N, C-alpha and C positions, 0 to 999 in steps of 0.2 A: 682240846685246844690245838689249833693248827700252828705248827712251828714256822718261824720266818723263812727257813730254808725251803720247806715244802711249798709255802706260798710263792716264793721266788721261782721254784721249779715249775709250778703250774703256770705262772704268768709268762715265763720264758717259752713254754710249750705252746701257749695260746697265741703267741706272736709268731713263733718260728714255723710251726706246722702248717698253718694256712698258706704262708708265703711259699714254703717248699712245695706244697701240694699244687699251688697255682702254677709255679714254674714247671713242675713235672707235667701238668696238663697241657701247658702251652707248647712245651718242647722247643725244638729248633735252637737258634743261637741264644735265646734267653736262658734255656736250660744249660747250654754249654757254658755260658757266662757264670751261672751258678756253680757248675762243676769246677771251673777254673778257680773261683773264690775258695771253695771248700778244699781243693787240692793244695792251694797255697797255704791256707791256715793249718791244714794237717801237717804239711812239711815243716812249717814254722814250729809247731808244737813238738814234733819229733826231734828237730834240731836242738831245741831248748832242753829237751829231756836227756838226750844222749851226749851233748857236748857241753855240759855244765862246767863253768870255769873258763870257757874259751870265749873269744869275742863273738858278738851276735852276727858278725858278717857271714859265718858259715851257715847259720840258720836262714839268714836273708837270701843267700845264694841258693840254698836248697829250695826255699819257697818260690823264688822267681823261676828257677829251672823247672820245678814240678808244674807250676801254673802254666808256663809257656808250652810245655809238651802236651798237657791236656788241652790247651786252647787250640793248638794246630792239628791235633790228632784227627778231627773230622775231615780235614782236607788232605791228609797224607795217605790214608788207606792203611790196611793192616801191616803190610810189609815195611813201609817207611816209618810207621809209628813204632814198630818193634826195633828198628835201627836207632831211632831217636831215643828210645828208652835205654837201649844198650849203651849208646854213647854217653847218655846222662849218668848212667851207673858208673861208668869208667871215670867220668869227670869228678863225681862226688867221692869216689874211692881215692883218687889222686889228691883231691882237695883235703880230704880228711888226713891223709898222711903228711901233706905239706904243713897243715895246721898243727900237727903233733897230737891229734886226738887219739885217746887210748885205744879205741876200737873203730878204726876208719871204715871198716866194712859196714858198720851201722849207719854211716852216712849214705852209702849206696842203698842199703836196705830201706832207709827212710824214703828215698826217691821212689823205689818200687811200691812201697806202702801208700804213698801219696799220689801216685799216678795211675797204676794199673786198675784199682777199683773204680776211679772216676772215668777213665777211658772206657772201661767195660760198661759202666752205667750209661754213658752217652751212646755207645754203640747199641745197647739193648733198647734204649728209648727210641732210637731211630729205626727199629725194625718195623717194616710196613704193616699197618693195620693193628698189630698186637703190641707194639712197643710200650705204650702207656700202661696197658694192663699187665704186661710181663714185669715191668719195673715195680708196679704197685704190688703185684703178687710177691716179688722177691723181698720187698721191704716188709710187707705184712707177715711173710713167713718167718723172717728173722725176729720181728717183734713178738710173734707167737712163741718162738723158741725161748726168748727171754722171759715172757710171761708164764709159759708152761713150766719152765725150769724153776722159776721163783716159787710158784704155787706148790709144785710137787716137792721141791726141796724143803720148804717151810713146813708142809703138812706131814711129810713122810720122814724126811731126814735120812739117816742111814750112813753107809760108808762114803767117805769123801772121794771125789773124782780125782783131784790133783791137789792135795793139801799144801804141797810145797810151793805151788803157784797161786792158787786161789782157795783159801781155806773154807770158804762158804759154799763152794760148789759140791754137789753130791751126784752119785750115780742115779738116784731117784730123780733128781732135777734134770739130768740129761735125758732120761726116758720120758719125763713129762714134757720136755721141750720137743722131743722127736714126735710125740703123739700130737701135740698142738700144731706143729708145723705140717704134719701129715694131713690133719683135718683141714687146715687152711688151704693147702695145695689141692686137695680133692675138690673143695668148694670152688676155688678159682677156676680149675680146669674145666669143670662141667657146667658151671653157671655163667662164667665170664669169658672163657676162652674156648668156646666150641670150634672156632676157626683156626686154632693154633696148629693144626696138622695132626694126622694120625687118627686111628679109630677112637670112638668116644663111648662105646658101650661095654657092658660086661664087668663081672667081678674081677677078671684078670687086670683090666685097665685101671680099675679102682685101686687094686693092690699096687700097681705100678706107680700111680700117683702118690700113694702112701709112702712107698719106698723113696721116691724122689724127695718128698717133704722131710722124711726122716734123715735123708742124706744131707739136705740143707742144714738141718739142726746140728749134725755132727761137724760139718765144715764151719758153721757159725761159732760153735763152742770152741773149736780149735783156734779160730781167730781171736776169740775172747781170751783164751788161756795164753796165747802167744803175747798179746798186749800186756796181760797181767804179769807175765814173766819179765818183760822189759821194765815195766814200772817197778816191780819188786827189786830187780837187780840195782836200779838207780835210786831206790829208796823213796819213790814218789807215790803218793796216794792217788793223785789224778794226773792225767797227761797235760793239763793246763786249766785255765780259768776263763776261757773264752765265752762259754755259755753260762750265764748267771744261774746258780743253783744246781747246775749239772756237771760242772767241771770242764773238761776239754772235749773237743770234737772227736778225738781218737777214742775217748771213753764211750761215746755214744754210738760210734759206728764200727766198733771192733769186729763184730760179727759180719757186717756188710763188707768189710775190707777183704775178708777171705771168700765170701760167697759170690760177690759180683764177678771177679775174674773167672771163677769156675763156671758160672752160668754162661758168661760170654764165650768162653772157650768151647763149651758144649754146643751153644747155638751156632757158632762159626763153623765147627766141624760138621754140623748137620744142615748147613745151608740156611740157617735162620729158622729151622723147625725146632721149637723148644721141647715139645712133648711128643 
């Protein structure tokens, strides 16, 4: 018997995933608009989570500021975008203090959480020739982490990874996620990204791709645990209820929040050569 919640989760996925896939494929300003929307919703969720008991104005301000920065980032370039984010962080820190929020730094952290991953996502999508496939790989790798961790954790069990933050995560699950992400990364690199730059043959390069995939898994799990820590501190099961059957957006993209900025930083440092 399929539970109503599972049915709702499946229905939500059937509606959302094709729409997101289409916007990712189209790219350009349509994809930027999608990133702006997601950034604003993430900021709203964060504000509601960490400023409980305060007027919604702080969450609204956080959402508007985050969405605005993401929206203008493609026209500013890296340096001015960094300045815009830094000024936004200062603004939210001051706003949190003025509003008397217990942890005003969390308002600034919320701006970083809701802008940097989306700015990175837009930048990665705009990489010439390989942008679509790179983003598709990054998403697939993080999904593989979650799937591999779940299967390994359920079937093997064993010592807990961080029981004080997320009692269901195990070291076996982390290793399973690393292996799954490594397999996905190797497959993408050699079958879908032969033009990504660098040599493409030999066991050494296969091992390198495996290490990259495993690294993605570690970063994704760190993002997952960090979001779990915030929710646990504020006594929340989910970050929100925006996605029917799934909870909040932050719950669904916690791994991507950590992975996307790291990938963008690597790509920027290497002049757009990802591998």
